C-alpha positions in Angstrom: 3.6 -10.3 -95.4 0.2 -12.0 -96.2 -0.3 -9.9 -99.3 3.3 -10.6 -100.4 2.6 -14.4 -100.1 -0.6 -14.1 -102.1 1.1 -12.2 -104.9 4.1 -14.5 -104.9 1.8 -17.6 -105.3 -0.5 -16.0 -107.8 -3.4 -16.4 -105.5 -6.8 -14.7 -105.9 -7.9 -12.5 -102.9 -11.5 -13.2 -101.9 -13.9 -10.2 -101.8 -16.5 -12.0 -99.7 -16.5 -11.0 -96.0 -16.0 -13.9 -93.5 -19.4 -13.4 -91.9 -21.4 -13.1 -95.1 -23.8 -15.9 -96.0 -22.8 -17.9 -99.1 -25.3 -20.2 -100.8 -24.1 -23.0 -103.1 -26.7 -24.9 -105.0 -27.0 -27.4 -107.9 -28.7 -30.6 -109.1 -27.5 -34.2 -109.1 -28.7 -36.8 -111.6 -28.1 -40.5 -112.1 -26.2 -41.8 -115.1 -29.4 -42.1 -117.1 -30.5 -38.6 -116.3 -33.0 -39.3 -113.6 -33.0 -37.2 -110.5 -30.9 -38.5 -107.6 -33.5 -38.1 -104.9 -32.7 -38.1 -101.1 -29.0 -38.8 -101.4 -26.2 -37.2 -99.5 -24.1 -34.5 -101.1 -20.9 -33.3 -99.4 -19.0 -30.0 -99.7 -15.3 -29.8 -98.8 -12.7 -27.1 -99.0 -9.4 -28.1 -100.3 -6.2 -27.0 -98.6 -5.1 -23.6 -99.8 -1.8 -21.9 -100.2 -1.8 -20.5 -96.6 -2.6 -23.9 -95.1 0.4 -25.3 -97.0 2.6 -22.5 -95.7 1.5 -23.0 -92.1 1.5 -26.8 -92.2 -2.3 -27.6 -92.4 -4.0 -30.5 -94.2 -3.0 -31.5 -97.7 -5.3 -31.0 -100.6 -7.2 -34.1 -101.7 -8.5 -33.0 -105.1 -11.4 -35.2 -106.2 -12.5 -37.1 -103.0 -14.9 -39.5 -104.7 -16.5 -41.8 -102.1 -13.4 -42.0 -99.9 -15.2 -40.1 -97.2 -17.7 -43.0 -96.9 -15.0 -45.3 -95.6 -14.7 -46.0 -91.8 -11.1 -44.7 -91.9 -12.0 -41.5 -93.8 -9.3 -38.8 -93.7 -9.7 -35.8 -91.3 -10.8 -33.4 -94.0 -14.0 -35.5 -94.4 -15.1 -34.6 -90.9 -14.7 -30.9 -91.6 -17.0 -30.7 -94.6 -20.7 -29.8 -94.9 -23.5 -32.2 -95.8 -26.9 -31.7 -97.6 -29.6 -34.1 -98.9 -31.1 -33.8 -102.3 -34.8 -33.2 -102.8 -37.1 -35.2 -105.0 -35.8 -33.5 -108.2 -32.2 -34.0 -107.2 -31.5 -30.4 -106.2 -29.3 -29.6 -103.2 -28.3 -26.4 -101.4 -25.6 -25.4 -98.9 -25.8 -22.3 -96.8 -22.4 -21.5 -95.3 -20.3 -18.5 -94.3 -17.7 -16.5 -96.3 -15.0 -17.9 -94.0 -15.8 -21.4 -95.3 -14.9 -20.5 -98.9 -11.6 -18.7 -98.0 -8.1 -19.8 -97.1 -6.1 -18.8 -94.1 -4.7 -15.8 -95.8 -8.0 -14.6 -97.3 -7.5 -16.2 -100.7 -10.3 -17.8 -102.8 -10.4 -21.5 -101.9 -11.0 -24.4 -104.2 -14.2 -26.3 -103.2 -15.4 -29.8 -104.0 -19.0 -30.9 -104.1 -19.3 -34.7 -104.1 -22.3 -37.0 -104.6 -22.9 -40.7 -105.3 -26.0 -42.8 -105.7 -25.4 -44.9 -102.5 -23.4 -45.1 -99.3 -21.3 -47.9 -100.8 -17.7 -46.7 -100.9 -17.1 -48.7 -104.1 -19.9 -46.8 -106.0 -19.5 -44.3 -108.8 -19.3 -40.7 -107.8 -19.1 -37.2 -109.3 -17.0 -34.3 -107.9 -17.5 -30.7 -109.0 -14.5 -28.6 -108.4 -14.9 -24.8 -108.3 -14.3 -21.5 -106.5 -16.9 -19.3 -104.8 -16.3 -15.8 -105.9 -19.8 -14.5 -105.1 -22.3 -15.2 -102.3 -24.6 -17.0 -104.7 -23.1 -19.9 -106.6 -25.3 -21.9 -109.0 -23.4 -25.0 -110.1 -24.2 -26.7 -113.4 -26.4 -29.8 -113.3 -24.2 -32.9 -113.1 -24.7 -36.6 -113.4 -23.0 -39.8 -112.5 -20.9 -41.6 -115.1 -21.8 -45.1 -116.2 -18.3 -46.1 -117.1 -18.9 -49.8 -117.7 -15.4 -50.4 -116.4 -14.1 -53.9 -117.4 -10.9 -55.4 -116.1 -9.1 -58.3 -117.7 -6.4 -60.0 -115.5 -3.3 -61.1 -117.5 0.0 -62.5 -116.4 1.9 -59.2 -117.1 -0.8 -56.5 -117.2 -4.3 -55.6 -116.1 -6.3 -54.6 -119.1 -8.9 -51.9 -118.3 -11.6 -50.5 -120.7 -14.5 -48.1 -120.3 -17.1 -46.0 -122.1 -15.2 -42.9 -123.2 -16.5 -39.4 -122.6 -15.9 -36.6 -125.2 -13.1 -34.3 -124.3 -12.2 -36.1 -121.1 -8.7 -36.6 -119.5 -8.4 -40.0 -117.8 -6.6 -41.4 -114.8 -6.5 -45.0 -113.8 -6.2 -45.9 -110.1 -5.7 -49.0 -108.0 -7.2 -48.3 -104.6 -6.8 -50.0 -101.2 -10.3 -51.6 -100.5 -10.2 -50.8 -96.8 -8.9 -47.2 -96.8 -9.7 -46.0 -100.3 -6.1 -44.7 -100.6 -4.5 -44.9 -104.1 -1.9 -47.7 -104.4 -1.2 -46.8 -108.0 -2.1 -43.9 -110.4 -1.4 -43.5 -114.1 -2.6 -41.3 -116.8 -4.6 -42.8 -119.7 -6.3 -41.8 -122.9 -9.2 -43.0 -125.0 -11.2 -45.8 -123.5 -8.6 -48.3 -122.4 -5.3 -48.7 -120.5 -2.9 -51.4 -119.4 -1.4 -51.5 -115.9 1.7 -53.5 -115.1 0.6 -56.2 -112.6 3.9 -55.8 -110.7 2.9 -52.4 -109.3 0.2 -54.1 -107.2 2.7 -56.5 -105.8 0.8 -59.0 -103.5 -2.1 -56.7 -102.7 -5.8 -56.8 -103.7 -7.1 -53.5 -104.9 -10.2 -51.8 -106.4 -9.6 -50.6 -109.9 -11.3 -47.3 -110.9 -11.0 -44.8 -113.7 -11.6 -41.0 -113.3 -12.7 -38.8 -116.2 -12.1 -35.1 -115.9 -14.1 -32.7 -118.0 -14.6 -28.9 -118.0 -18.2 -27.8 -117.5 -17.4 -24.2 -118.3 -17.5 -21.1 -116.0 -14.5 -22.3 -114.2 -16.2 -25.5 -113.0 -14.5 -28.9 -113.6 -16.1 -32.3 -113.1 -14.3 -35.5 -112.0 -16.4 -38.6 -112.8 -15.2 -41.6 -110.9 -16.3 -45.0 -112.0 -17.5 -47.8 -109.7 -14.6 -49.9 -108.4 -13.9 -53.4 -109.8 -11.9 -55.7 -107.6 -8.5 -56.9 -109.0 -6.4 -59.6 -107.4 -2.5 -59.8 -107.2 -0.7 -61.7 -109.9 3.0 -60.8 -109.6 3.4 -61.4 -105.9 6.0 -59.7 -103.6 8.9 -58.0 -105.4 12.5 -59.3 -104.9 13.2 -56.1 -102.9 10.7 -57.0 -100.2 12.3 -56.5 -96.8 15.7 -55.6 -98.3 17.9 -53.3 -96.3 18.2 -49.6 -97.2 19.9 -46.3 -96.3 18.5 -42.8 -96.4 20.3 -40.4 -98.7 21.0 -36.7 -98.0 22.5 -34.2 -100.4 22.7 -34.2 -104.2 26.3 -33.6 -105.1 28.0 -34.6 -101.9 25.9 -37.6 -101.0 25.8 -39.0 -97.5 23.9 -42.3 -96.6 22.4 -43.4 -93.3 21.6 -47.1 -92.7 18.0 -47.6 -91.6 17.3 -50.1 -88.8 14.1 -51.1 -90.5 13.5 -50.2 -94.1 10.1 -48.7 -94.5 10.7 -48.3 -98.2 10.7 -52.1 -98.8 8.3 -53.4 -96.0 5.4 -54.0 -98.4 3.2 -51.2 -96.8 2.1 -49.3 -99.9 0.1 -46.7 -98.0 2.1 -45.4 -95.0 4.9 -42.9 -95.9 8.4 -44.3 -95.5 9.7 -41.3 -93.5 13.3 -42.3 -93.7 15.6 -40.5 -91.2 19.1 -39.1 -91.3 21.0 -39.0 -87.9 22.6 -35.6 -88.7 19.1 -34.0 -89.1 19.6 -33.2 -92.8 16.7 -33.4 -95.3 16.4 -36.9 -96.8 16.6 -36.6 -100.6 16.5 -40.3 -101.5 17.0 -43.9 -100.7 19.6 -46.6 -101.5 18.2 -50.2 -101.5 20.5 -53.1 -101.2 19.2 -56.2 -102.9 20.2 -59.5 -101.2 21.9 -60.9 -104.3 22.9 -59.9 -107.8 20.0 -59.9 -110.2 18.7 -58.0 -113.3 16.8 -54.8 -112.5 13.7 -55.2 -114.5 11.4 -52.5 -112.9 11.8 -49.8 -110.2 8.5 -48.6 -108.7 8.1 -45.6 -106.4 5.1 -44.0 -104.8 4.5 -40.7 -103.0 7.5 -38.9 -104.6 7.8 -35.2 -104.5 9.9 -33.4 -107.2 12.1 -34.8 -109.8 13.6 -38.3 -109.3 16.8 -39.8 -110.7 17.1 -43.6 -110.7 20.6 -45.1 -110.8 21.8 -48.7 -110.4 25.2 -50.1 -109.5 26.8 -53.6 -109.8 29.3 -52.9 -107.0 28.0 -50.0 -104.9 30.7 -47.7 -106.2 30.1 -46.9 -109.9 26.6 -45.8 -110.8 24.6 -45.7 -114.0 21.6 -43.5 -114.5 18.7 -45.5 -116.0 15.7 -43.2 -115.7 14.3 -39.9 -114.5 10.7 -39.0 -113.5 8.7 -36.1 -112.1 5.6 -38.0 -111.3 4.3 -38.8 -107.8 4.0 -42.5 -108.7 6.1 -44.1 -111.4 7.5 -47.4 -112.7 10.6 -47.3 -114.8 12.2 -50.1 -116.8 16.0 -50.0 -116.8 17.2 -50.4 -120.4 19.0 -53.7 -120.8 18.0 -54.9 -117.3 21.4 -54.1 -115.7 22.5 -56.3 -112.9 22.9 -54.7 -109.4 24.1 -56.0 -106.1 26.0 -54.9 -103.0 25.2 -52.2 -100.3 23.9 -49.7 -102.8 22.0 -51.8 -105.3 19.4 -49.4 -106.4 19.6 -45.7 -105.7 16.4 -43.6 -106.1 17.2 -40.0 -105.4 14.6 -37.2 -105.4 
């Protein structure tokens, strides 16, 4: 069964024995090329296919400095730690089991370093797989992004020093927990973020540049955070009532006693419930009064999403679709919606 799962998922079977010694080494430099001496370097294993199948921790991808926060996620306490020498070199000596998943596949590993223990500092993550017992990672440095943020009435304007061949992601992060409140792709050396996605929350703005270093090693350079303050305020849907939706063709709704989708908590999953035990596929939000629908924002979505609006709770108009985990869609013509099923977001 395990072999069948590996083949089905296209996973790569590890040839390292669980008790074999694996050495991972590399060298960390500052943004100007000087050695990063006597700084902590952390090694983490991302969640693998088998762990997803059996319900273990979720993959975090590029951790950055989130593990330096007081409320760091559980995966941070399961990693390995080393300290760089005077020339910036580091070395991890671990076991073969530490580089494999639950079903014996080759795991994806993250090596993370920063120049200080400040959780808002710049960091670099090297993402790779250990296929042999001796892994020499390419020398990597921090990125001096020079991130600048201009607060406007409708958008936050972000700009940074571009890296050749990089793919960029802009994030707004919760200052206390380091969790992303908003993520969007970017290109070149600038981006604009709609101020409404931040609602009434303060956040740390950061940009991540992802570059291939060759030999199946990818680098994620995360800029230092720059604090941004709320401009738009709470949305009109704050504390609006809602219903959980089940089904896709035959839709059934279940009124929620407290609507976690509109409570202003941008971090905790909504976890809407259906009393019949069916899988929740979406949410209906009832606005307190008729008003134009200018923007619909969703976070933590899995799969494809259809956004529909209704002026009466009976006839519905599709205004947008998305397959992103976080998205903001503008309804063409700003249609007016009201009633018990004002906005329907269905995954």
